[in-house]
C-alpha positions as CSV (number, residue, x, y, z in Angstrom):
1,M,42.3,-8.2,-50.7
2,M,39.0,-10.2,-50.1
3,P,36.4,-9.5,-53.1
4,T,33.4,-7.6,-51.8
5,G,30.9,-10.6,-51.7
6,K,33.3,-12.0,-49.1
7,T,33.4,-8.7,-47.3
8,V,29.4,-8.5,-47.2
9,D,29.1,-11.9,-46.4
10,A,31.5,-11.8,-43.4
11,A,30.3,-8.6,-42.3
12,L,26.5,-10.0,-42.6
13,D,28.1,-12.9,-40.3
14,G,29.3,-10.7,-37.9
15,L,26.1,-9.0,-38.0
16,R,24.0,-12.0,-37.8
17,Q,26.3,-13.1,-34.4
18,A,25.8,-9.2,-32.9
19,I,22.0,-9.7,-33.2
20,A,22.2,-13.0,-31.8
21,A,23.9,-11.8,-29.0
22,L,21.7,-8.5,-28.5
23,D,18.7,-10.9,-28.8
24,N,20.4,-13.2,-25.5
25,A,21.2,-10.0,-23.7
26,V,17.7,-8.9,-23.9
27,D,16.6,-12.5,-23.1
28,M,18.4,-12.4,-20.0
29,R,17.7,-8.9,-19.3
30,F,13.8,-9.8,-19.0
31,E,14.5,-13.0,-17.1
32,R,16.5,-11.0,-14.7
33,E,13.9,-8.4,-14.4
34,R,11.4,-11.3,-14.2
35,E,13.0,-13.0,-10.8
36,H,13.0,-9.7,-9.7
37,G,9.1,-9.2,-10.1
38,E,8.7,-12.5,-8.2
39,M,11.5,-11.7,-5.1
40,D,9.8,-8.6,-4.9
41,G,6.5,-10.4,-4.3
42,E,8.3,-12.4,-2.2
43,V,9.6,-9.8,-0.3
44,R,5.9,-8.5,0.1
45,R,4.4,-11.5,1.4
46,I,7.0,-12.7,3.5
47,H,6.4,-8.2,5.4
48,T,2.3,-8.8,5.1
49,D,2.9,-12.6,6.8
50,R,5.2,-10.7,9.4
51,S,3.2,-8.2,10.6
52,R,0.1,-10.5,10.4
53,L,2.6,-13.0,12.8
54,A,3.2,-10.0,15.2
55,Q,-0.4,-9.1,15.4
56,E,-1.5,-12.3,16.5
57,L,1.6,-12.7,19.0
58,D,0.4,-9.4,20.2
59,Q,-2.9,-10.5,20.5
60,A,-2.1,-13.8,22.0
61,E,0.4,-11.9,24.7
62,F,-2.9,-9.7,25.5
63,R,-4.7,-12.7,26.1
64,A,-2.0,-14.5,28.1
65,N,-1.5,-11.6,30.5
66,R,-5.6,-11.3,30.9
67,L,-5.2,-15.1,31.9
68,E,-3.0,-14.4,34.7
69,E,-4.7,-11.3,35.5
70,V,-8.4,-13.7,35.9
71,N,-6.0,-16.4,37.6
72,R,-5.0,-14.3,39.9
73,E,-8.2,-12.7,40.6
74,V,-9.8,-16.4,40.9
75,S,-7.1,-17.6,43.2
76,R,-7.5,-14.4,45.6
77,R,-11.2,-15.3,45.6
78,L,-10.8,-19.2,46.4
79,V,-8.2,-18.2,49.3
80,T,-11.1,-15.9,50.6
81,A,-13.8,-18.5,50.2
82,M,-11.9,-20.9,52.2
83,E,-11.1,-18.1,55.2
84,T,-14.6,-17.4,55.2
85,I,-15.4,-21.5,55.2
86,R,-12.9,-21.8,58.1
87,A,-14.3,-18.6,60.1
88,V,-17.9,-20.2,59.8
89,L,-16.5,-24.1,60.9
90,D,-14.4,-22.4,64.0
91,R,-18.2,-20.8,65.4
């Protein structure tokens, strides 16, 4: 049988080890929570960027479509002007 002093020392050592393990576990948990928070922030930034880029793409597509329409109208008017000039020259 162990003397009481050695038993108390062993118990205190066990308690210190348990507290150190608990302290490490808490530190690891805080680190994971911090990383998780950083990831959440990054995901929010990515979604914000994606929304902004999607909106810019929609605007660019609208402008491209509008330019196509204007181009077709200009082309139509040029053809009409050329036909009018030919008709005048043929008189």
